[in-house]
C-alpha positions in Angstrom: -0.6 -24.9 18.7 -3.3 -23.8 16.7 -5.0 -25.0 13.3 -6.2 -22.3 11.5 -8.9 -22.9 8.9 -9.0 -19.8 6.5 -11.5 -19.4 4.1 -11.2 -16.9 1.1 -12.3 -15.8 -2.2 -10.0 -17.7 -4.8 -8.3 -14.7 -6.2 -6.9 -13.7 -2.9 -5.0 -17.0 -2.2 -1.7 -15.7 -3.7 -1.8 -12.7 -1.1 -2.5 -15.3 1.6 0.1 -17.6 0.5 2.4 -14.6 0.8 1.0 -13.9 4.5 1.8 -17.4 5.4 5.3 -17.3 4.2 6.1 -14.2 6.0 5.0 -15.4 9.2 7.2 -18.9 8.5 4.1 -21.2 8.6 5.8 -24.7 7.8 3.0 -26.1 5.8 -0.4 -25.3 4.1 -3.1 -27.5 2.6 -5.2 -25.9 0.2 -8.8 -27.2 -1.0 -11.0 -25.9 -3.6 -14.6 -25.4 -1.9 -18.1 -23.9 -2.6 -20.6 -22.5 -0.2 -22.3 -19.1 0.9 -22.6 -17.1 3.8 -24.3 -14.1 4.6 -24.4 -13.1 0.8 -26.6 -15.9 0.1 -25.2 -16.0 -3.9 -26.4 -13.8 -6.6 -28.9 -13.8 -9.6 -27.7 -14.2 -13.0 -29.4 -14.0 -16.2 -28.9 -16.6 -19.0 -30.4 -16.5 -22.2 -33.7 -14.8 -20.9 -33.8 -16.9 -17.8 -32.8 -16.0 -14.1 -31.2 -18.2 -12.0 -29.8 -18.1 -8.1 -26.7 -18.8 -7.8 -26.0 -19.7 -4.4 -22.9 -21.8 -4.1 -19.8 -19.7 -4.5 -16.3 -20.7 -5.4 -14.1 -20.4 -2.1 -10.6 -22.0 -1.2 -10.0 -23.3 2.3 -6.6 -23.1 3.3 -5.4 -24.9 6.5 -2.5 -24.8 8.9 -0.9 -25.6 12.1 1.2 -23.2 13.9 2.6 -22.1 17.1 0.4 -20.0 19.3 1.9 -16.6 18.8 2.3 -17.1 15.1 -1.3 -17.8 14.8 -2.5 -14.2 16.3 0.0 -12.8 13.8 -1.4 -14.6 11.0 -4.8 -13.7 12.0 -4.2 -10.0 12.4 -2.4 -9.9 8.8 -5.1 -11.8 7.2 -7.9 -9.4 8.6 -5.7 -6.3 7.7 -4.6 -7.3 4.1 -7.3 -9.6 2.7 -10.4 -7.6 3.7 -12.2 -6.0 1.1 -14.9 -4.8 3.3 -17.4 -6.6 1.2 -19.6 -9.6 1.8 -17.7 -13.1 0.9 -14.1 -12.1 2.2 -14.1 -15.0 4.1 -13.6 -16.3 7.8 -11.0 -17.8 10.0 -11.6 -20.7 12.2 -9.0 -21.3 15.1 -9.0 -24.8 16.9 -6.5 -25.9 19.7 -4.5 -28.5 18.9 -3.4 -31.2 21.4 -0.6 -32.8 19.5 1.1 -33.5 16.3 3.2 -36.4 15.2 5.9 -36.5 12.3 5.4 -40.2 11.1 8.9 -40.2 9.6 10.9 -39.3 12.7 8.2 -39.7 15.6 8.8 -36.2 16.6 5.7 -34.7 18.6 4.4 -31.3 19.1 5.6 -28.1 17.5 9.0 -30.3 16.7 6.7 -32.0 14.5 5.7 -29.0 12.5 
């Protein structure tokens, strides 16, 4: 099993949800976050004063899927979410040892 943490621009969330639905990801967790990467933010002028805005809004989507599905999701996200600009996001992939469904006690992929 793999845990995917996908960090994207907020306007790409619906596209990502469609990809995850197509790949039959069982569940997702969505968190609104702020941060920056290589783009280091941008400068904005407000009432004549210049401000550095370096914490940009992002969305973190987490899901746990079986290994073959994880590669399919990563490939689709890179191909379909990519705009070619800084700030498109990142995907972090973790090996997951086990999962347990609390209600039934099922373990592993059956718990997903």
